[in-house]
N, C-alpha and C positions, 0 to 999 in steps of 0.2 A: 761136821762139826758139832762135836756134843755143848755142852753147856756151861761145860769148866773150863774148859779149853776157851768156848769165843768169849765167856768173861775174862778170862787173862790178857786176852788180844785186846781187850775192848781197853781195859786198864791199860796197859804199856801203851797203845793208842793214845788215850790221855795223857799219862805223865810224859811221853813225845811231846807232844803238843804243849804241855805248861812248859816245858823248858824251852822250843822253841820260841813260844809266844813273849818268855822275861825275856829268853835273847833280845829279841826286837826294841821291846819296851827301854833295856838294858842300855844299847847300843845307842838309840837315839836320844835317849834323856841323857844318859852320861856325856853326849856329842853335844847337846843344848848347854849341858851346864846349868838347865831350870827344869822345872816342872809346870812352869806355868805358861805353857800354849795348849791351849783351847780346842785348835783342830788337831791337833797329835792324838789330847788323848779321843778325841772322838771319831778321827780316823781308824787309830789302832785298837781301841776299844769294841768297835763295832765290828773289825777285823775278828778280835779275840772272841767275839760273840758266835758270831759266825761258828769259825772254828769250833769251838767248844761242842756246839749245838751237833755239826755235821761229825764229828768223834762217836756220839750217841746214834747217833742216825744209820749209818755207816753201817755195810755189813763188816763180821769180824771178820771172813775172807778177806776181803777188799782192804780191812786195815792192815794184816797180817804181810801180803802183799806187798803193801804202801812201804812199810817196814822194813825190807829187804833193799840192803844197799848194795849189793853184789853177789856175784854166782848166778846160778841158774840163766846160765844162757844171756848173760844181759850182754846188750849191743854195746861193743868197751869205746866204741868213738861219741856213742853216746853220754856214756857217764861222763866221760870227761868235760864236752862239752856241756853236757847241763850243771858240772861243779862248776865250773869257770861261768856259765853266764848266772849262777845262782846269787853269787857275788856281788854283781852287777845290776841284780835283778830288787833284791832289798837290804842287804850289810851296808854295801857302798852307800843306797842311795837314802836310808836312813842317820846315816852316820854324816852326808854332805848337807842334807836338811836341818841337823840338829846345830850343827857347826853357821850354817848359816840364818838360821831362823832365830837360835837362841845366842848365841854368841858374836858373830859380829856383823849381821845383821844384811849382807849382799845383795837380797833383793828387796829393793824399796817399793812405796805405794803398789804392795800387793791387792787387790780388788776380792773385799768377804766374798764379793758372788763367786770368784773362778775359785773361791777355797770350797765356797757352798757345793758347787759345781763338780767337784773334782772329789769331795766325798760320796755323792751323788753316786757317780761313775764308778769309784772305785769299789764299792758297795756292789755295782751290776757289776764288776767282773769277777768276783770273789762269785758272787751268786750264781755266775753262767761256769766257773767252775767245778763251784761244787754241784750244779746240776749235770754237767760233764760226768762226774765224776759217781755219781747215784744213778746214773743211765747205764754205764759203763763198769761193769763190774770185773771185766780184765784192766780197770786203770791203774797200771803199774808206775812207779817212780821213774825206772829207764825203761827204754826202749828192747821189750822180751816180746817172744813168737810164747809165751804161756802153756805148751803141750803139755806139762804137767795138771793144766787145771779147766785143758779142754775148751781150747780159746777159739771165741767164734766172732763173727763181726758183731756187733753192737750198732743196731739204726736207730731206737728210735731217741725220746728226748730231742736234744740239740742235735744231736746227729743226724737227724734227718735233713737237715738245712744247712751244715756243716760238718766234713769230716777231721775236725780237731779242735771241738768247740771249747776244751780246756785248754789249750797253748790259745787260742782269742782269749777265752778268760784271764788268763797270763797276763797277755801284751794290754788289755786293758787297766787293770788292774796296777800292771807298774806303770804304765806313762801317767796314770792319774795319780799315786800316792801321793808324787812332789806337788801336783797342783794342792791337792789336798791341805798338806802340811806345810804348803806354802812357801815351795823354794825353787827357784826356776834352775837354779842352779844342778838339782840333783838332778833334772829331765836328763843330762847329760852319759850319766852310767845306766839311770833307765834304759837310753834310747840303745847302747850297747846289750843290756844285757836281750831285750827284746829284741836284739840281731838274731841274738845267741836262738831265742826259742824258732824264732822262723827257720835257722839253719833246722835246728830239730826235729821242727815240722815236717820239712822235705824227709830228713834221714827217715822219720821214723815211714813218712806215708812210703816213698821209695821199697821198706824192708817189707811193708803190709801185702804192697801189690806182689811182690816177687814169693813172701812164704806165707801167707796166708790166705787160705781156700775160703772163696769166696769173694776177697776183697776187692779183685779188680772186677767185679760184678758190681759191689757195691758203689765203688770211685764212678762208676759211669755211670749210675743214677743223681749221686748226691755228686756233683761237677768241681765243689770246691770246695779247698782245704779249710782255708780259714776267714773269708773276707769275700758274703756272697755275691758275684757281679765281678770281681775282680783278682780273686786266688783262692 
């Protein structure tokens, strides 16, 4: 990829990320009806910083791949499952947490220590997700065998410990974002979204085993998909 195209891909990735972040903030704070939610600013602000830095660190080819939302032999079942799961992973929890913490105060006597822990583990999940992305040049938005890019098994970084660290990071961040925001009610949709991520993990793992050369051997060495010692 030449320098001009690489620059365009990075700009496209940055524009998309800024739009995505603006949407997240708008959903949460418009539902809350107030901007006086310090932990919301801390949690979402830290996510914004990590995400923007990631755009500048990611390879342009990876940015281009992740901006592809269809075609190129994408697994249609995964595409449908991913789209549905996404609603329960971010938009719905953000709105529920906004309504809870800003307007109706459903969650009472919420300990600050739990919010602090939520922020820490939320960022840990985001960092694990980004680590997985930077360790795998085939880290696509949807499941597909990337024959056009010479798809190979990646076993470095977090992939030496579990086979799907990106999903693991996504689950950790999804379950701890409601805690960081101070809303126990937002855990319900987040849990539904995490079930979707677990289903996606199983779907992707089965497809990689059947279609990607070398993945069966890798799966024999790295036994666990998401959580060492359990699954």
